[in-house]
C-alpha positions as CSV (number, residue, x, y, z in Angstrom):
1,M,97.5,21.1,179.2
2,I,94.0,22.0,178.4
3,I,94.7,25.3,180.2
4,I,97.6,25.9,177.9
5,L,95.3,25.1,175.0
6,Y,92.7,27.6,176.3
7,L,95.4,30.1,177.0
8,S,96.8,29.6,173.5
9,V,93.3,30.1,172.0
10,A,92.8,33.1,174.1
11,V,96.2,34.6,173.0
12,I,95.4,33.7,169.4
13,A,92.0,35.4,169.8
14,V,93.6,38.5,171.4
15,A,96.2,38.5,168.7
16,F,93.5,38.1,166.0
17,L,91.5,40.9,167.7
18,F,94.6,43.1,167.7
19,L,95.2,42.2,164.1
20,V,91.7,43.1,163.1
21,I,91.8,46.4,165.0
22,S,95.2,47.3,163.4
23,L,93.9,46.2,160.0
24,S,90.7,48.3,160.6
25,K,92.8,51.4,161.5
26,T,95.0,50.9,158.5
27,L,92.0,50.4,156.1
28,R,90.4,53.6,157.6
29,S,93.7,55.5,157.1
30,V,93.9,54.1,153.5
31,Q,90.2,55.1,153.0
32,T,91.0,58.7,154.2
33,T,94.0,58.9,151.9
34,L,92.0,57.5,148.9
35,D,89.3,60.1,149.6
36,S,91.9,62.8,149.6
37,V,93.4,61.5,146.4
38,S,89.9,61.3,144.9
39,T,89.3,64.9,145.8
40,T,92.7,66.0,144.4
41,L,92.0,64.0,141.2
42,T,88.6,65.7,140.8
43,G,90.4,69.1,141.2
44,V,93.1,68.1,138.7
45,E,90.4,66.9,136.3
46,T,88.6,70.3,136.6
47,Q,91.9,72.1,136.0
48,M,92.7,69.9,133.1
49,K,89.3,70.8,131.5
50,G,90.2,74.4,131.9
51,I,93.7,73.9,130.5
52,T,92.2,72.0,127.6
53,V,89.9,74.8,126.8
54,E,92.7,77.4,127.0
55,T,95.0,75.2,125.0
56,T,92.3,74.8,122.3
57,E,91.8,78.7,122.2
58,L,95.5,79.2,122.1
59,L,95.8,76.8,119.2
60,H,93.1,78.6,117.3
61,K,94.8,81.9,117.9
62,T,98.1,80.5,116.9
63,N,96.6,79.2,113.6
64,A,95.0,82.5,113.0
65,L,98.3,84.3,113.6
66,A,100.1,81.8,111.3
67,V,97.5,82.7,108.5
68,D,98.0,86.4,109.1
69,I,101.7,86.1,109.1
70,Q,101.5,84.1,105.8
71,K,99.3,86.8,104.2
72,K,101.7,89.6,105.4
73,S,104.7,87.6,104.1
74,E,103.0,87.3,100.7
75,S,102.4,91.0,100.7
76,L,105.9,91.7,101.8
77,N,107.1,89.5,99.0
78,S,105.4,91.7,96.5
79,V,107.0,94.8,98.1
80,V,110.4,93.2,98.0
81,D,109.9,92.3,94.3
82,S,108.9,96.0,93.6
83,V,112.0,97.2,95.4
84,R,114.1,94.7,93.5
85,Q,112.6,96.0,90.2
86,V,113.3,99.6,91.3
87,G,116.9,98.6,92.0
88,N,117.2,97.0,88.6
89,S,115.8,100.1,86.9
90,I,118.3,102.4,88.8
91,Q,121.1,100.0,87.8
92,G,119.9,100.3,84.1
93,L,119.8,104.0,84.4
94,N,123.3,104.2,85.9
95,T,124.5,101.9,83.0
96,S,122.8,104.2,80.5
97,I,124.3,107.3,82.0
98,S,127.7,105.7,82.0
99,R,127.4,104.9,78.4
100,V,126.3,108.4,77.5
101,S,129.2,109.9,79.5
102,T,131.6,107.5,77.7
103,T,130.1,108.4,74.3
104,V,130.3,112.2,75.1
105,T,133.9,111.9,76.2
106,E,134.8,109.9,73.2
107,Q,133.0,112.3,70.8
108,T,134.6,115.3,72.6
109,E,138.0,113.8,72.2
110,A,137.4,112.9,68.6
111,N,136.1,116.4,67.7
112,K,138.5,118.4,69.9
113,D,139.9,120.3,66.9
114,K,136.4,121.2,65.5
115,I,135.3,122.4,68.9
116,A,138.4,124.6,69.2
117,Q,137.6,126.1,65.8
118,V,134.0,126.7,66.8
119,V,135.1,128.5,70.0
120,Q,137.6,130.6,68.0
121,W,134.9,131.6,65.4
122,S,132.5,132.4,68.2
123,N,135.1,134.7,69.8
124,V,135.7,136.4,66.4
125,A,131.9,136.8,65.9
126,M,131.5,138.3,69.4
127,D,134.3,140.7,68.7
128,I,132.8,141.9,65.5
129,W,129.4,142.3,67.2
130,N,130.9,144.3,69.9
131,K,132.7,146.6,67.4
132,V,129.5,147.1,65.4
133,K,127.6,147.9,68.6
134,G,130.3,150.3,69.7
135,K,130.1,152.1,66.3
136,R,126.3,152.5,66.7
137,N,126.7,153.9,70.2
138,Q,129.3,156.5,68.9
139,Q,126.9,157.5,66.1
140,Q,124.1,157.9,68.5
141,N,126.3,160.0,70.8
142,Q,127.3,162.3,68.0
143,S,123.7,163.1,66.9
144,P,122.2,166.3,68.3
145,Q,120.5,165.9,71.6
146,I,117.7,167.9,73.0
147,E,118.8,169.9,75.9
148,E,116.9,169.3,79.0
149,E,116.8,172.8,80.0
150,N,114.6,173.8,77.1
151,V,112.0,171.1,77.8
152,P,109.2,172.3,80.0
153,K,108.8,170.2,83.1
154,R,105.5,168.7,83.7
155,S,104.0,168.3,87.1
156,R,102.4,165.1,87.9
157,M,99.3,165.0,89.9
158,Y,97.7,161.8,91.0
159,M,94.1,161.8,91.9
């Protein structure tokens, strides 16, 4: 029985040795994995610093762009106001022209008879003027004219 006890202790010692060796291999494997994870995390940390710097620069550029857009929007608002005022002016001008047209039409309708009389008197005055002018032309045609044959011809010399 003592042999069984020795054998049992030997088996336990071998099992313990096998357990220690397996545990040692497992811990070495875990150590290698942890080293790899540590290296990866170091690389990620470096990349995160770069991303942080780029994100900060992008945020500054975005803020500057927002300020620029705000300024341009304010400038555009003044242009839009100017265009609106021009539109209002044109609308006022159209309203004024419409009123003037309406007034002229109403005055023309109201004074239609007077306008017709003015046109008739103008036609009579032009007829009289044409008759007077015609008589003057007849009187001038009847007056003695100098015959061109008796007038000596002059030569023109240009120097």
